[in-house]
Backbone atoms as SQL, in Angstrom:
CREATE TABLE atoms (id INTEGER PRIMARY KEY, chain TEXT, resi INTEGER, resn TEXT, atom TEXT, x REAL, y REAL, z REAL);
INSERT INTO atoms VALUES
  (1, 'A', 1, 'UNK', 'N', 21.913, 194.427, 31.689),
  (2, 'A', 1, 'UNK', 'CA', 23.410, 194.983, 31.607),
  (3, 'A', 1, 'UNK', 'C', 23.928, 195.194, 33.109),
  (4, 'A', 2, 'UNK', 'N', 24.728, 194.505, 33.563),
  (5, 'A', 2, 'UNK', 'CA', 25.359, 195.031, 34.984),
  (6, 'A', 2, 'UNK', 'C', 26.135, 196.363, 34.983),
  (7, 'A', 3, 'UNK', 'N', 26.094, 197.138, 36.128),
  (8, 'A', 3, 'UNK', 'CA', 26.777, 198.248, 36.323),
  (9, 'A', 3, 'UNK', 'C', 28.259, 198.032, 36.339),
  (10, 'A', 4, 'UNK', 'N', 28.938, 198.978, 35.734),
  (11, 'A', 4, 'UNK', 'CA', 30.242, 199.235, 35.810),
  (12, 'A', 4, 'UNK', 'C', 30.775, 199.566, 37.161),
  (13, 'A', 5, 'UNK', 'N', 31.151, 198.575, 38.142),
  (14, 'A', 5, 'UNK', 'CA', 31.536, 198.990, 39.350),
  (15, 'A', 5, 'UNK', 'C', 32.878, 199.568, 39.487),
  (16, 'A', 6, 'UNK', 'N', 33.633, 199.761, 38.588),
  (17, 'A', 6, 'UNK', 'CA', 35.127, 200.578, 38.491),
  (18, 'A', 6, 'UNK', 'C', 34.916, 201.859, 38.414),
  (19, 'A', 7, 'UNK', 'N', 34.034, 202.238, 37.741),
  (20, 'A', 7, 'UNK', 'CA', 33.432, 203.612, 37.822),
  (21, 'A', 7, 'UNK', 'C', 32.770, 203.859, 38.678),
  (22, 'A', 8, 'UNK', 'N', 32.875, 205.304, 39.478),
  (23, 'A', 8, 'UNK', 'CA', 32.165, 205.405, 40.627),
  (24, 'A', 8, 'UNK', 'C', 30.647, 205.819, 40.104),
  (25, 'A', 9, 'UNK', 'N', 29.647, 205.118, 40.729),
  (26, 'A', 9, 'UNK', 'CA', 28.432, 205.378, 40.339),
  (27, 'A', 9, 'UNK', 'C', 28.133, 206.903, 40.635),
  (28, 'A', 10, 'UNK', 'N', 26.841, 207.372, 40.587),
  (29, 'A', 10, 'UNK', 'CA', 26.267, 208.526, 40.859),
  (30, 'A', 10, 'UNK', 'C', 26.222, 208.793, 42.328),
  (31, 'A', 11, 'UNK', 'N', 26.559, 209.505, 43.099),
  (32, 'A', 11, 'UNK', 'CA', 26.976, 209.861, 44.362),
  (33, 'A', 11, 'UNK', 'C', 25.452, 209.940, 45.005),
  (34, 'A', 12, 'UNK', 'N', 25.097, 209.088, 45.743),
  (35, 'A', 12, 'UNK', 'CA', 23.757, 209.406, 46.556),
  (36, 'A', 12, 'UNK', 'C', 23.754, 210.614, 47.484),
  (37, 'A', 13, 'UNK', 'N', 22.573, 211.170, 47.473),
  (38, 'A', 13, 'UNK', 'CA', 22.484, 212.456, 48.311),
  (39, 'A', 13, 'UNK', 'C', 23.109, 212.396, 49.747),
  (40, 'A', 14, 'UNK', 'N', 22.838, 211.280, 50.359),
  (41, 'A', 14, 'UNK', 'CA', 23.373, 211.063, 51.852),
  (42, 'A', 14, 'UNK', 'C', 24.762, 211.120, 52.018),
  (43, 'A', 15, 'UNK', 'N', 25.571, 210.952, 50.795),
  (44, 'A', 15, 'UNK', 'CA', 27.005, 210.447, 50.664),
  (45, 'A', 15, 'UNK', 'C', 27.702, 211.694, 50.750),
  (46, 'A', 16, 'UNK', 'N', 28.744, 212.277, 51.687),
  (47, 'A', 16, 'UNK', 'CA', 29.193, 213.440, 51.505),
  (48, 'A', 16, 'UNK', 'C', 30.118, 213.465, 50.180),
  (49, 'A', 17, 'UNK', 'N', 30.292, 215.012, 49.615),
  (50, 'A', 17, 'UNK', 'CA', 31.081, 215.058, 48.284),
  (51, 'A', 17, 'UNK', 'C', 32.440, 214.863, 48.583),
  (52, 'A', 18, 'UNK', 'N', 33.035, 214.595, 50.107),
  (53, 'A', 18, 'UNK', 'CA', 34.400, 214.293, 50.159),
  (54, 'A', 18, 'UNK', 'C', 34.563, 212.768, 50.205),
  (55, 'A', 19, 'UNK', 'N', 33.782, 211.935, 50.236),
  (56, 'A', 19, 'UNK', 'CA', 33.625, 210.443, 50.192),
  (57, 'A', 19, 'UNK', 'C', 34.470, 209.966, 48.762),
  (58, 'A', 20, 'UNK', 'N', 35.268, 208.978, 49.153),
  (59, 'A', 20, 'UNK', 'CA', 35.968, 208.381, 48.207),
  (60, 'A', 20, 'UNK', 'C', 35.619, 207.013, 47.761),
  (61, 'A', 21, 'UNK', 'N', 35.208, 206.995, 46.265),
  (62, 'A', 21, 'UNK', 'CA', 34.844, 205.712, 45.786),
  (63, 'A', 21, 'UNK', 'C', 36.001, 204.426, 45.629),
  (64, 'A', 22, 'UNK', 'N', 35.539, 203.397, 46.113),
  (65, 'A', 22, 'UNK', 'CA', 36.756, 201.998, 46.138),
  (66, 'A', 22, 'UNK', 'C', 35.859, 201.262, 45.294),
  (67, 'A', 23, 'UNK', 'N', 36.371, 200.749, 44.224),
  (68, 'A', 23, 'UNK', 'CA', 35.610, 200.012, 43.191),
  (69, 'A', 23, 'UNK', 'C', 36.039, 198.448, 43.756),
  (70, 'A', 24, 'UNK', 'N', 35.082, 197.481, 43.624),
  (71, 'A', 24, 'UNK', 'CA', 35.589, 196.275, 44.309),
  (72, 'A', 24, 'UNK', 'C', 34.872, 195.072, 43.527),
  (73, 'A', 25, 'UNK', 'N', 35.329, 193.832, 43.876),
  (74, 'A', 25, 'UNK', 'CA', 34.863, 192.682, 42.980),
  (75, 'A', 25, 'UNK', 'C', 33.155, 192.649, 43.356),
  (76, 'A', 26, 'UNK', 'N', 32.678, 192.801, 42.266),
  (77, 'A', 26, 'UNK', 'CA', 30.795, 192.374, 42.567),
  (78, 'A', 26, 'UNK', 'C', 30.467, 193.752, 43.167),
  (79, 'A', 27, 'UNK', 'N', 30.988, 194.282, 43.966),
  (80, 'A', 27, 'UNK', 'CA', 30.345, 195.819, 44.345),
  (81, 'A', 27, 'UNK', 'C', 31.352, 196.566, 44.870),
  (82, 'A', 28, 'UNK', 'N', 31.345, 197.909, 44.905),
  (83, 'A', 28, 'UNK', 'CA', 32.269, 198.945, 45.461),
  (84, 'A', 28, 'UNK', 'C', 31.462, 199.637, 46.809),
  (85, 'A', 29, 'UNK', 'N', 32.378, 200.457, 47.388),
  (86, 'A', 29, 'UNK', 'CA', 32.001, 201.407, 48.730),
  (87, 'A', 29, 'UNK', 'C', 32.423, 202.657, 48.577),
  (88, 'A', 30, 'UNK', 'N', 31.515, 203.431, 49.167),
  (89, 'A', 30, 'UNK', 'CA', 32.154, 205.043, 49.490),
  (90, 'A', 30, 'UNK', 'C', 32.710, 205.226, 50.803),
  (91, 'A', 31, 'UNK', 'N', 33.746, 205.528, 50.826),
  (92, 'A', 31, 'UNK', 'CA', 34.908, 205.805, 52.184),
  (93, 'A', 31, 'UNK', 'C', 34.567, 207.211, 52.216),
  (94, 'A', 32, 'UNK', 'N', 34.066, 207.568, 53.584),
  (95, 'A', 32, 'UNK', 'CA', 33.852, 208.856, 53.979),
  (96, 'A', 32, 'UNK', 'C', 34.967, 208.997, 55.078),
  (97, 'A', 33, 'UNK', 'N', 35.773, 209.985, 55.316),
  (98, 'A', 33, 'UNK', 'CA', 36.926, 209.947, 56.538),
  (99, 'A', 33, 'UNK', 'C', 36.862, 211.300, 56.912),
  (100, 'A', 34, 'UNK', 'N', 36.721, 211.478, 58.270),
  (101, 'A', 34, 'UNK', 'CA', 36.622, 212.848, 58.674),
  (102, 'A', 34, 'UNK', 'C', 37.703, 212.800, 60.194),
  (103, 'A', 35, 'UNK', 'N', 38.550, 213.878, 60.320),
  (104, 'A', 35, 'UNK', 'CA', 39.066, 213.940, 61.490),
  (105, 'A', 35, 'UNK', 'C', 38.292, 214.212, 62.915),
  (106, 'A', 36, 'UNK', 'N', 38.434, 213.563, 63.937),
  (107, 'A', 36, 'UNK', 'CA', 37.605, 213.987, 64.970),
  (108, 'A', 36, 'UNK', 'C', 38.672, 213.917, 66.169),
  (109, 'A', 37, 'UNK', 'N', 39.052, 214.923, 66.652),
  (110, 'A', 37, 'UNK', 'CA', 39.983, 214.983, 67.587),
  (111, 'A', 37, 'UNK', 'C', 41.227, 214.257, 67.113),
  (112, 'A', 38, 'UNK', 'N', 41.580, 213.209, 68.145),
  (113, 'A', 38, 'UNK', 'CA', 42.900, 212.364, 67.676),
  (114, 'A', 38, 'UNK', 'C', 42.470, 211.098, 66.889),
  (115, 'A', 39, 'UNK', 'N', 41.498, 211.026, 66.574),
  (116, 'A', 39, 'UNK', 'CA', 40.781, 209.997, 65.540),
  (117, 'A', 39, 'UNK', 'C', 40.440, 210.368, 64.497),
  (118, 'A', 40, 'UNK', 'N', 40.167, 209.177, 63.546),
  (119, 'A', 40, 'UNK', 'CA', 39.612, 209.359, 62.169),
  (120, 'A', 40, 'UNK', 'C', 38.304, 208.513, 62.183),
  (121, 'A', 41, 'UNK', 'N', 37.189, 209.557, 61.837),
  (122, 'A', 41, 'UNK', 'CA', 35.803, 208.960, 61.845),
  (123, 'A', 41, 'UNK', 'C', 35.617, 208.208, 60.425),
  (124, 'A', 42, 'UNK', 'N', 35.485, 207.144, 60.251),
  (125, 'A', 42, 'UNK', 'CA', 35.239, 206.455, 58.753),
  (126, 'A', 42, 'UNK', 'C', 33.836, 205.789, 58.801),
  (127, 'A', 43, 'UNK', 'N', 33.054, 206.400, 57.821),
  (128, 'A', 43, 'UNK', 'CA', 32.086, 205.709, 57.302),
  (129, 'A', 43, 'UNK', 'C', 32.010, 204.927, 56.181),
  (130, 'A', 44, 'UNK', 'N', 31.496, 203.844, 56.033),
  (131, 'A', 44, 'UNK', 'CA', 31.448, 203.157, 54.525),
  (132, 'A', 44, 'UNK', 'C', 30.089, 202.985, 54.093),
  (133, 'A', 45, 'UNK', 'N', 29.689, 203.216, 52.847),
  (134, 'A', 45, 'UNK', 'CA', 28.542, 203.252, 52.407),
  (135, 'A', 45, 'UNK', 'C', 28.521, 202.545, 51.015),
  (136, 'A', 46, 'UNK', 'N', 27.411, 201.855, 50.920),
  (137, 'A', 46, 'UNK', 'CA', 27.224, 200.908, 49.470),
  (138, 'A', 46, 'UNK', 'C', 27.128, 202.110, 48.593),
  (139, 'A', 47, 'UNK', 'N', 27.100, 201.355, 47.312),
  (140, 'A', 47, 'UNK', 'CA', 26.839, 202.018, 45.917),
  (141, 'A', 47, 'UNK', 'C', 25.664, 202.882, 45.920),
  (142, 'A', 48, 'UNK', 'N', 24.553, 202.499, 46.734),
  (143, 'A', 48, 'UNK', 'CA', 23.541, 202.966, 46.709),
  (144, 'A', 48, 'UNK', 'C', 23.146, 204.048, 48.063),
  (145, 'A', 49, 'UNK', 'N', 24.320, 204.260, 48.896),
  (146, 'A', 49, 'UNK', 'CA', 24.018, 205.021, 49.929),
  (147, 'A', 49, 'UNK', 'C', 23.703, 204.315, 51.038),
  (148, 'A', 50, 'UNK', 'N', 23.659, 203.002, 51.337),
  (149, 'A', 50, 'UNK', 'CA', 23.253, 202.602, 52.496),
  (150, 'A', 50, 'UNK', 'C', 24.554, 202.325, 53.566),
  (151, 'A', 51, 'UNK', 'N', 24.531, 202.848, 54.953),
  (152, 'A', 51, 'UNK', 'CA', 25.422, 202.874, 55.709),
  (153, 'A', 51, 'UNK', 'C', 25.826, 201.350, 55.912),
  (154, 'A', 52, 'UNK', 'N', 27.008, 200.826, 55.879),
  (155, 'A', 52, 'UNK', 'CA', 27.568, 199.690, 56.143),
  (156, 'A', 52, 'UNK', 'C', 28.059, 199.503, 57.477),
  (157, 'A', 53, 'UNK', 'N', 29.086, 200.432, 57.688),
  (158, 'A', 53, 'UNK', 'CA', 29.619, 200.652, 59.003),
  (159, 'A', 53, 'UNK', 'C', 30.320, 201.796, 59.256),
  (160, 'A', 54, 'UNK', 'N', 30.461, 201.958, 60.298),
  (161, 'A', 54, 'UNK', 'CA', 31.195, 203.268, 60.719),
  (162, 'A', 54, 'UNK', 'C', 31.898, 203.178, 62.133),
  (163, 'A', 55, 'UNK', 'N', 32.943, 204.092, 62.351),
  (164, 'A', 55, 'UNK', 'CA', 33.735, 203.669, 63.542),
  (165, 'A', 55, 'UNK', 'C', 34.615, 204.795, 63.539),
  (166, 'A', 56, 'UNK', 'N', 35.515, 204.765, 64.712),
  (167, 'A', 56, 'UNK', 'CA', 36.766, 205.396, 64.908),
  (168, 'A', 56, 'UNK', 'C', 37.964, 204.740, 64.816),
  (169, 'A', 57, 'UNK', 'N', 38.894, 205.571, 63.863),
  (170, 'A', 57, 'UNK', 'CA', 40.143, 204.705, 63.517),
  (171, 'A', 57, 'UNK', 'C', 41.241, 205.842, 63.887),
  (172, 'A', 58, 'UNK', 'N', 42.410, 204.980, 64.055),
  (173, 'A', 58, 'UNK', 'CA', 43.604, 205.335, 64.345),
  (174, 'A', 58, 'UNK', 'C', 44.811, 205.035, 63.544),
  (175, 'A', 59, 'UNK', 'N', 46.025, 205.774, 63.368),
  (176, 'A', 59, 'UNK', 'CA', 47.184, 205.507, 62.604),
  (177, 'A', 59, 'UNK', 'C', 48.166, 206.065, 63.636),
  (178, 'A', 60, 'UNK', 'N', 49.298, 205.288, 63.375),
  (179, 'A', 60, 'UNK', 'CA', 50.455, 205.870, 64.178),
  (180, 'A', 60, 'UNK', 'C', 51.364, 206.559, 62.984),
  (181, 'A', 61, 'UNK', 'N', 50.975, 206.650, 61.810),
  (182, 'A', 61, 'UNK', 'CA', 51.690, 207.589, 60.817),
  (183, 'A', 61, 'UNK', 'C', 51.160, 208.985, 60.757),
  (184, 'A', 62, 'UNK', 'N', 51.740, 209.544, 59.465),
  (185, 'A', 62, 'UNK', 'CA', 51.682, 211.054, 59.469),
  (186, 'A', 62, 'UNK', 'C', 50.455, 211.316, 58.397),
  (187, 'A', 63, 'UNK', 'N', 49.534, 210.382, 58.456),
  (188, 'A', 63, 'UNK', 'CA', 48.246, 210.848, 57.234),
  (189, 'A', 63, 'UNK', 'C', 47.937, 211.930, 57.405),
  (190, 'A', 64, 'UNK', 'N', 47.740, 212.933, 56.432),
  (191, 'A', 64, 'UNK', 'CA', 47.421, 214.247, 56.515),
  (192, 'A', 64, 'UNK', 'C', 45.884, 214.285, 55.988),
  (193, 'A', 65, 'UNK', 'N', 45.023, 214.387, 56.526),
  (194, 'A', 65, 'UNK', 'CA', 43.430, 214.187, 55.841),
  (195, 'A', 65, 'UNK', 'C', 43.336, 215.487, 54.864),
  (196, 'A', 66, 'UNK', 'N', 44.062, 216.578, 55.161),
  (197, 'A', 66, 'UNK', 'CA', 43.814, 217.793, 54.415),
  (198, 'A', 66, 'UNK', 'C', 44.382, 217.811, 53.088),
  (199, 'A', 67, 'UNK', 'N', 45.233, 216.817, 52.830),
  (200, 'A', 67, 'UNK', 'CA', 45.867, 216.704, 51.456),
  (201, 'A', 67, 'UNK', 'C', 45.248, 215.696, 50.653),
  (202, 'A', 68, 'UNK', 'N', 45.382, 215.680, 49.333),
  (203, 'A', 68, 'UNK', 'CA', 44.718, 214.670, 48.500),
  (204, 'A', 68, 'UNK', 'C', 45.124, 213.296, 48.796),
  (205, 'A', 69, 'UNK', 'N', 44.422, 212.318, 48.595),
  (206, 'A', 69, 'UNK', 'CA', 44.714, 210.863, 48.833),
  (207, 'A', 69, 'UNK', 'C', 43.603, 209.973, 48.229),
  (208, 'A', 70, 'UNK', 'N', 43.989, 208.844, 48.229),
  (209, 'A', 70, 'UNK', 'CA', 42.865, 207.733, 47.583),
  (210, 'A', 70, 'UNK', 'C', 42.947, 206.593, 48.616),
  (211, 'A', 71, 'UNK', 'N', 41.416, 206.135, 48.587),
  (212, 'A', 71, 'UNK', 'CA', 41.472, 204.734, 49.393),
  (213, 'A', 71, 'UNK', 'C', 41.423, 203.639, 48.222),
  (214, 'A', 72, 'UNK', 'N', 42.351, 202.561, 49.057),
  (215, 'A', 72, 'UNK', 'CA', 42.889, 201.533, 48.199),
  (216, 'A', 72, 'UNK', 'C', 42.435, 200.203, 49.114),
  (217, 'A', 73, 'UNK', 'N', 42.865, 199.029, 48.292),
  (218, 'A', 73, 'UNK', 'CA', 42.915, 197.866, 49.143),
  (219, 'A', 73, 'UNK', 'C', 44.012, 197.397, 50.058),
  (220, 'A', 74, 'UNK', 'N', 43.490, 196.774, 51.198),
  (221, 'A', 74, 'UNK', 'CA', 42.519, 196.247, 51.805),
  (222, 'A', 74, 'UNK', 'C', 41.882, 197.417, 52.671),
  (223, 'A', 75, 'UNK', 'N', 40.489, 197.468, 52.437),
  (224, 'A', 75, 'UNK', 'CA', 39.604, 198.308, 53.249),
  (225, 'A', 75, 'UNK', 'C', 38.463, 197.640, 53.461),
  (226, 'A', 76, 'UNK', 'N', 38.248, 197.834, 54.922),
  (227, 'A', 76, 'UNK', 'CA', 36.824, 197.349, 55.229),
  (228, 'A', 76, 'UNK', 'C', 36.395, 197.845, 56.425),
  (229, 'A', 77, 'UNK', 'N', 35.607, 196.987, 57.235),
  (230, 'A', 77, 'UNK', 'CA', 35.052, 197.799, 58.562),
  (231, 'A', 77, 'UNK', 'C', 35.965, 197.890, 59.497),
  (232, 'A', 78, 'UNK', 'N', 37.017, 197.289, 59.297),
  (233, 'A', 78, 'UNK', 'CA', 37.975, 197.225, 60.707),
  (234, 'A', 78, 'UNK', 'C', 39.399, 198.134, 60.087),
  (235, 'A', 79, 'UNK', 'N', 39.526, 198.131, 58.914),
  (236, 'A', 79, 'UNK', 'CA', 40.906, 198.708, 58.218),
  (237, 'A', 79, 'UNK', 'C', 40.798, 199.444, 57.047),
  (238, 'A', 80, 'UNK', 'N', 41.206, 200.268, 57.138),
  (239, 'A', 80, 'UNK', 'CA', 41.082, 201.249, 55.901),
  (240, 'A', 80, 'UNK', 'C', 42.503, 201.596, 55.360),
  (241, 'A', 81, 'UNK', 'N', 42.943, 201.381, 54.054),
  (242, 'A', 81, 'UNK', 'CA', 44.348, 201.638, 53.646),
  (243, 'A', 81, 'UNK', 'C', 44.014, 202.927, 52.737),
  (244, 'A', 82, 'UNK', 'N', 44.746, 203.800, 52.805),
  (245, 'A', 82, 'UNK', 'CA', 45.004, 205.155, 51.725),
  (246, 'A', 82, 'UNK', 'C', 46.201, 205.281, 51.229),
  (247, 'A', 83, 'UNK', 'N', 46.344, 205.835, 50.073),
  (248, 'A', 83, 'UNK', 'CA', 47.639, 206.325, 49.439),
  (249, 'A', 83, 'UNK', 'C', 47.531, 207.553, 49.264),
  (250, 'A', 84, 'UNK', 'N', 48.756, 208.418, 49.833),
  (251, 'A', 84, 'UNK', 'CA', 48.802, 209.777, 49.806),
  (252, 'A', 84, 'UNK', 'C', 50.385, 209.864, 49.452),
  (253, 'A', 85, 'UNK', 'N', 50.571, 210.857, 48.622),
  (254, 'A', 85, 'UNK', 'CA', 52.121, 211.196, 47.949),
  (255, 'A', 85, 'UNK', 'C', 52.803, 209.794, 47.714),
  (256, 'A', 86, 'UNK', 'N', 52.213, 208.692, 47.122),
  (257, 'A', 86, 'UNK', 'CA', 52.942, 207.458, 46.995),
  (258, 'A', 86, 'UNK', 'C', 53.475, 206.609, 48.024),
  (259, 'A', 87, 'UNK', 'N', 52.811, 207.117, 49.380),
  (260, 'A', 87, 'UNK', 'CA', 52.710, 206.420, 50.553),
  (261, 'A', 87, 'UNK', 'C', 51.654, 205.819, 50.964),
  (262, 'A', 88, 'UNK', 'N', 51.856, 204.483, 51.468),
  (263, 'A', 88, 'UNK', 'CA', 50.295, 203.853, 52.154),
  (264, 'A', 88, 'UNK', 'C', 50.364, 204.098, 53.505),
  (265, 'A', 89, 'UNK', 'N', 49.090, 204.242, 53.983),
  (266, 'A', 89, 'UNK', 'CA', 48.604, 204.504, 55.281),
  (267, 'A', 89, 'UNK', 'C', 47.698, 203.451, 55.707),
  (268, 'A', 90, 'UNK', 'N', 47.934, 203.044, 56.862),
  (269, 'A', 90, 'UNK', 'CA', 46.723, 201.886, 57.314),
  (270, 'A', 90, 'UNK', 'C', 46.039, 202.795, 58.527),
  (271, 'A', 91, 'UNK', 'N', 44.766, 202.910, 58.554),
  (272, 'A', 91, 'UNK', 'CA', 43.912, 203.337, 59.584),
  (273, 'A', 91, 'UNK', 'C', 43.229, 202.071, 60.295),
  (274, 'A', 92, 'UNK', 'N', 43.533, 202.023, 61.562),
  (275, 'A', 92, 'UNK', 'CA', 42.554, 200.599, 62.206),
  (276, 'A', 92, 'UNK', 'C', 41.815, 201.166, 63.179),
  (277, 'A', 93, 'UNK', 'N', 40.751, 200.288, 63.203),
  (278, 'A', 93, 'UNK', 'CA', 39.574, 200.540, 64.021),
  (279, 'A', 93, 'UNK', 'C', 39.890, 200.643, 65.338),
  (280, 'A', 94, 'UNK', 'N', 39.794, 201.759, 66.232),
  (281, 'A', 94, 'UNK', 'CA', 40.148, 201.908, 67.563),
  (282, 'A', 94, 'UNK', 'C', 39.142, 201.056, 68.545),
  (283, 'A', 95, 'UNK', 'N', 39.765, 200.658, 69.415),
  (284, 'A', 95, 'UNK', 'CA', 39.450, 199.571, 70.501),
  (285, 'A', 95, 'UNK', 'C', 37.972, 200.413, 71.377);
């Protein structure tokens, strides 16, 4: 039987309790977002906790990481999209 990737799997020990699950077609990912000075540090992990990519991201909007949000599509190693208070924010990988 294949796993139901729409539901978050058990969180691996190395994935922060603050990471958000984003279900995907064929696979899903955990996204951990932290504020690091003027940037957001984003780490993306596989369902099994394998680090797939990480980097510093920026946004020109007023995304407030201290308030509830959810990660949505499109989100990948160069761009992360979040929804907060029914507003969509895009975080782009900094050069």
